[in-house]
N, C-alpha and C positions, 0 to 999 in steps of 0.2 A: 374049198369053201371060200366064198366071197367075203371080204372084210366088211364089218358093220358100217364102215364109213361111206363104202359104195354100194349099198344096200338100195335096190330099186324094186318096185312093186306097182303094179297096175290095179287101180281101183275101179276105174271103168274103162270102158273102150277108148276114151278120149282124155283120160287123166294118167300121166307119167308122174309119179313123185320122185324128186331127185332132192339131194343136198343143194343148199343155196349156191354155193361156189360152182356147182355142176351146171345150173341153169345159165344158158347163154342169154345174152341180150338180144331183143329183135333187132337192133342196130346193126349188130355184128353179123347175123345171119341174113339181113336183107339184100336183096339184089339191087345193084346199080345199074344204071342206064349205060348200054354200052357206047353211047356217044359222049358220056361224061368222062373227061380226063382224069386219071387218078392224080391224087395230091401229091406234090413233089415234097421230097424231104428238103428242109432248110439246112444248107451246110454253111457253118461259120466261117467266114475268111476275114482277112484284112483288107478286102477289097471295100472303099468307102460307100459303094453303091448297095453293098449287101450287109454292111455293119449296122446293128440296130443300136439306137442310143436309148439304152434302158436305164430309167431312173426310178429308184424306188423311193416313195415318200410314205412315211409311217403316219398313222392317225395320230400320235402323240406329238404335239408342237410344243411341248413345255421347254425344250432345248432352245427354241428360238425367242422366247419371251425374255425380256430384262429381268435381272435378278430383283426379287422382293426387297424393298428397303425396309429395314427394321430399325425402329428407333426405341431405345430402352429410356423410358421415362421414370424418373423418382418422385417421390411424393412431394417434394419440395417445388419440383418443376411444374408439376399440375397445379398445385395451389397458387404459384405465382401466375400461372396462365389463366386461371379461374378470377383472380383479382383484376388482371388486366382487361378481361373481356367482360362486358356487360351487355346482355342480351336485349334486344327490342322487338317490338311486335312485328315489325317488318323483316325480321331475320327468319320467321317461320312463314310456311304458305298459308294461305287465307282458306278458312273453312268454307265448305258449300252451303251448310246451312247458316244463315246469319239472322233469322227471324226466331222470335220466340213462340213456341207451340203452346196454345192454350187447350187444355183438355176439358171437354165437359163430362163431369162425373154423373150427371144425370142420364146420359145417352144409353139406349138399350141396342146393343148390337154384338153379334156373335154367341149369344147365350140367352137362355130363357129369361125374360123379364116378367114381374108381376103388372 
């Protein structure tokens, strides 16, 4: 009696149901051209012409970055810095809208007006 893992049955003339691992790939069963040379196996040797210079680069480059400088500030340091620094208007970027917008309250737009 066949085992249930290797059970096969034909549903139609052209259908043969198999397990997933039993179905072979079309690339494996495909015929190759007789003029094509078969791929040669790569044999690793110490010959400089055949030695591959393989370098693995991980995506994570955090180890190449300089360490983060951390400064612990106390309240006295912050109060002292705030007293020394006075903010000027030129320290901040200019705003795009520099004119005053006047709205007309009697305008009818966007809704039903009497």
